[in-house]
N, C-alpha and C positions, 0 to 999 in steps of 0.2 A: 720172386714174387708171383703169385697166382694171377692169371689173366682174368679180368672182370669183363663179362660180356656187356656190350652196349645195348641199350634199349631205345628203340625209336617209337615215340608215342603216335597213336593214330589220331587222325583229325578229330577234334572235339574233346580230347582227353586233356586233363590238367598236366602240363609239363612246364619245366623251367623255360624261360625265354632263351637262355644260352645253355647248351648241353655241356656240362662239365661234371666229371666224376672225381671226387676226392678219394683216390685209391687207398690212401693210408686209413682214412676214416672207415671206408667200406670194409677193408680187410680186418681192421681192429674189431668192428662190430660183428662181422661174420663169425668170429670165434666165440662171441657171447650169445648168439642166437640159441633158441630152444632146440633140444634134440628132437628127432622124429617121434620118439616115444612120449616125450612131454607134450608135444603138439597134439598127438592123438588123444592123450588123456584129457588135456584141457578142452579140446574140441568136443569130446564126449560129455564132459561136465556141462559145457554150455548147451549142448543139444538137450540134455536132461532138463535144464532150466528153461528150455523153449516150450514147455508144456504148461498150460495154465493150471491144471489140477496139481501138478507137482509144485508149482510156485505157491499155490494156496496152502498145500501141506507144509512147505517150508516156512511160510509166513506164520502159521499157527505154531510150529515147533520152534521158531525163533523166539517165541514169547514164553512157551512153557512145554515141559515134557508131557506127552499124552499117549494114551493107549489107542489101539485101532478103533475101538468102539467110540471113544470120545472124538477122535478125528472124523469118523464117518458121520456122527451126529452133528458135529460142529459145521462140517462142510456140505452136509446134505448129500452124501455119497454112500454107496453100499460098502460094507466092510470088505467085501471081496475086491472092489475097485481100489480102496485105500491100501489094502495089503499088497496088491500088485504094484502100486506106485512106490510103496515103502521098500519093496524088494529091489526095485531098480535104484532107488536112492541109496539104499544100503550098499548095493553092489559097487557104486561109485564113491562110497565113503562120505556121502553128504549127510547121512543120518546114522545114528547108532541105536542099538536096542539094549534095554536093561530089563532083566527078569526080576520080578518081585513076587515070589510065590508062584501062583498060577497066572499072573498078569505079566504082560510085556509092555514096557513103556519105551517110547521113541523120543529122541531129542536130536538137535543138530549135532553133528559129529564132533566138531571142535570150534574154537574161536575163529579160526581162519574162515571156515564156511559161514559162520554167523556174520563175520565182518564183510565177506564178499557179498553176501545177500543184502546186508544193510547198505553197503556202498552202491550196489546196483540200484536199489530202491531210491536212494538219495539222488542218483543220477537221473532216473526217469521222472522224478518229482520236481527237479529244479526247473526254473523258467527257461524256455527255449531261447530267449534272447541273450542269455548269459553266455559269453564267449571268453575263452582264455586269450590273453594277449601273448602273441608269439613274437619274440625278437628275431631280427634278421640273422643273429649269430647261432640260433638253434638249428 
């Protein structure tokens, strides 16, 4: 069995009153944690979502497919600024492009991204006083 390093909390940090490590639980969970590549990709996705302009673009695209001109007009931005942000969002597969003749339309890449965006929005809009009840067995 692999050795699990002990952690001593500093003064003022939240710690258990009694230090006890459930080694079986920790070892079992350790095998299910994300890979370094998945962690990096997820971190980059959330970094992209940390920009207000990109959030505004995703908000619009979560409702309807739009071209750069429509997005720029809707959001009061230059076409160049919108194109730059769309390039970043496409690079992380958050949005996709569809060509129709000489026009290119953008939309959320898939239902996973739309769901992630909507769930995050629901989270920030819910009342702050609402807390989940956590049982002592969790």
